N, C-alpha and C positions, 0 to 999 in steps of 0.2 A: 079082196079090202074088207074089212070085217068091222073098221072101225069108222063110226059114223060121221063124227068130225073131220077125219082125213078126205073122205070121200067129198062131201061136201067142200072144204076148201081146195079141193084138186082143181072141182066143175067149176067154182066162183072164177077162179084165177087161170084157167088153163089158157084162154083166148089171150089174156095180156100178156101173160108171159111168154105164147106162140110170139105174138110181135112184138116184144121189148125184143126179142134171140132174132129172130129174122132182120130187122131192122141193122145190126148190130152186124151179124154172120154175111147177109147178101145171099146165104144159098140155104133153102127152106129146109130141105135135106140135112146140115148140117144143125139147124135149130130146131129141127124136129126130134136129130138124137139127143141135143141139150139136154130138149124138154125130157126125155124119156129118163135122163141120169135126176137130174130135179125129182121127178114124182120119185124113181126106184130110193133115193136118199130119202124121200120124207114116208115112204113104205115102210124103211128100216126104221122111223123112233117109233112106228105102233100104234101105240098108245100114249106115249111120249110127247106127240101132236098135238095132239088134245090139251095138253097144259103151256103148251106156246099162247105168247097172250098176244100177239100178232101174227097169224098165219100166214098173209098174203108178204107182209115184212122180211120172214122168215124165207120163204119159197122165194123173193126177188136176191135175198143175198146168196143163198146156195146157187141162185142163175147166174148170178153176179160170179160167183166165184168159180164156175164151171167154166163158163166165157172165157175169164181167166185165161185157166187152166187150159184150155183149147188153142186160144189166141197162143198162148204161149211154144207150146208143142207143135204149133203150122209155123211157124216163121218159117223166113226163107233164108237160107244160107248161102251163102257166093261160095263158092269151090276158089281156093287159090290158085294160080301157075303153079305148075310143078319147080320154074326156077328160082321161088321160095326160099332164100335156107328156113333152113328149121333152129329155132330157137335154142342158146346152148347157156347150159347150166356154167358160167366163165364164174370165177371168184374176179372179182376184182384189183388187178394187180398192181394198181397206184394206189388201191388203200394199203395194200399188203404192204408197199414199197416207202409208205408213210411212217411205217411202224419204227425205220433208221431215223425218222427222226424226232420222234414224238421221248425217247430218255432225254434229249438236251431240253427239249422245251417243257416236260417238265419240270428239270429241274432248276429252271427260270424262274417257275412260280413261288408264290409264296408255300408255307410249309401247310395253311388249312389249308388252301386250294390244294393242295397235291397231295394231300391227304385223303380229302373226300374228293378224287377222282380215282385214287389208288384204289381207296376200300372198296367204292361201289362200281366202279365203272370196269377198272382193271382186275381185281380180286372177285367181281362179281356178289358180294354182299349186299342189304338192301338198307334202302333208305333211313329205315326203323333201328336196324342194327347201330347205322353211323351215328343216331342220334343217342342211342344207349351210349355208346361208345363216346360221344360229347360231353355227356350227360344235358342234352337238349331236348327241347320239345321235336315229333317228325313234321311240323310245319318248318322249322330253323331248319331242319336237315337238309330239307328240299330246298327252300333257297338257299343255303350256303352251298347244294351240290351243283344247282343250276347256274350260280353267277360263278363255279369255280368253270362250268364247261364252257360260260360264255369267256373268261379270259384263258383258256387254253384256246380255243377257236379265233382269238382273236390273234393270239403267239405263233397259233401255227401260220395262219396268214400272215403274217407279219415275219416272222424268224424264216418260214420254209415258202414263204409265195405260194403258199395253196389256193390254190384257182379252183368255182366249185361251176359246171354246169347250169340251163338253165333249168334241171330237175333239182340240184342242189346238193350233188350229189359231186365231191372230189375227183375233180379234172387231172390234174396237173399240182405239180410242185417241185420245189427245186430241194433237192437234200443237201442234209449240214448235219458232217459226224458229230460223234458224241465227242463231248467237252474230254478231253485228255485229263488222267486221275495222275 
């Protein structure tokens, strides 16, 4: 270690840093290991360490970060019993079936609401494109699509008797056939 300011800072704060780490870890050997990591990071700074305005604060910040990493890696995990089923990637059949009801409910909305929902949600175009298409500003288009979505949701709840679970996801509904043409 050839940088005097680094040597002086490490000597001045070693005891305080060791106490800080031991108090939080409980095991002196773990604290000493982390202290060595802090010193190595300081040594890697070489001459740049002398430019640090508050070496004590820098050393403690590095020690806190090393401590957080150590505690994160040392978390204890509880093994799950073998009889717990693995999660599956299922489509939401209820939501997929709900598409039977959507054409009829869409046809019952106003032309402006139907355009906004079809344009952005069904065709996948952006709200900016909707604004350009309608000749209005982006905030107006955003408001329009949000109001149309609220009215669509209300119609789905009323017309198709859509129900939502505690998480707000569709859990069930009563299908309505499309209007005869």
